[in-house]
C-alpha positions in Angstrom: 0.8 7.3 18.2 3.1 5.1 15.8 2.8 8.2 12.9 5.8 10.4 13.2 8.0 12.9 11.0 11.9 13.6 11.2 13.8 16.3 9.6 17.3 15.8 9.0 19.6 18.7 7.6 22.7 17.6 6.0 25.5 19.1 3.4 27.9 17.8 1.3 30.5 19.5 -0.8 27.9 19.5 -3.9 24.5 20.1 -1.9 23.1 21.8 1.0 19.4 20.8 1.7 16.9 19.1 4.2 15.3 15.6 4.5 12.1 15.0 5.3 11.5 11.2 6.0 8.2 9.9 7.5 7.8 6.0 8.1 4.4 4.6 9.1 4.6 2.7 12.8 8.0 3.4 14.2 8.6 4.9 17.5 9.3 8.5 18.0 13.5 9.6 17.8 12.4 11.8 20.5 9.9 12.8 22.5 9.2 16.6 21.2 8.7 14.8 17.4 5.6 16.5 15.8 2.7 13.6 15.1 1.4 16.0 11.9 1.4 12.8 9.9 -1.9 11.1 11.0 -3.7 12.0 7.7 -1.0 11.0 5.3 -0.9 7.7 6.9 -4.4 7.2 7.7 -6.6 5.2 5.3 -3.6 4.4 2.9 -1.2 1.5 2.1 1.7 4.0 2.7 4.7 2.8 4.4 6.8 5.9 4.1 7.5 9.0 2.1 10.9 10.7 1.9 11.3 14.5 0.7 14.5 16.5 0.0 14.8 20.1 -0.3 18.0 21.9 -1.1 20.6 23.5 -3.3 23.6 22.3 -5.6 26.7 24.3 -4.0 28.8 23.9 -7.3 26.4 24.0 -10.3 29.2 24.7 -12.5 31.0 21.5 -11.6 28.0 18.8 -12.5 25.3 19.2 -14.9 21.8 18.2 -14.0 22.1 15.2 -17.0 24.6 13.7 -14.2 22.5 13.8 -10.9 20.4 10.9 -10.5 17.7 9.9 -7.5 16.8 6.7 -6.8 16.0 3.8 -4.2 17.3 0.0 -4.0 15.0 -2.5 -3.1 16.1 -6.4 -2.1 12.8 -7.9 -2.8 9.7 -6.7 -5.2 7.4 -4.2 -4.8 4.4 -6.3 -4.8 1.1 -4.0 -6.0 1.7 -0.4 -5.6 
């Protein structure tokens, strides 16, 4: 218990895709959420995982050299 995944479909003007979000030790958002993450977190210090899958809709409008991803944190990450 406490190891759930949540899949979110999303679409913008330039991208359509799915986000798989795994977060350790949070309550399930729904009673039907599949708990298939047991092995992903067990025995590890992992706290979360986010995976984006999708496609660009206007590939001629945005060069890949302008595409970025990342995260912003309010404090230092510590040991990784």
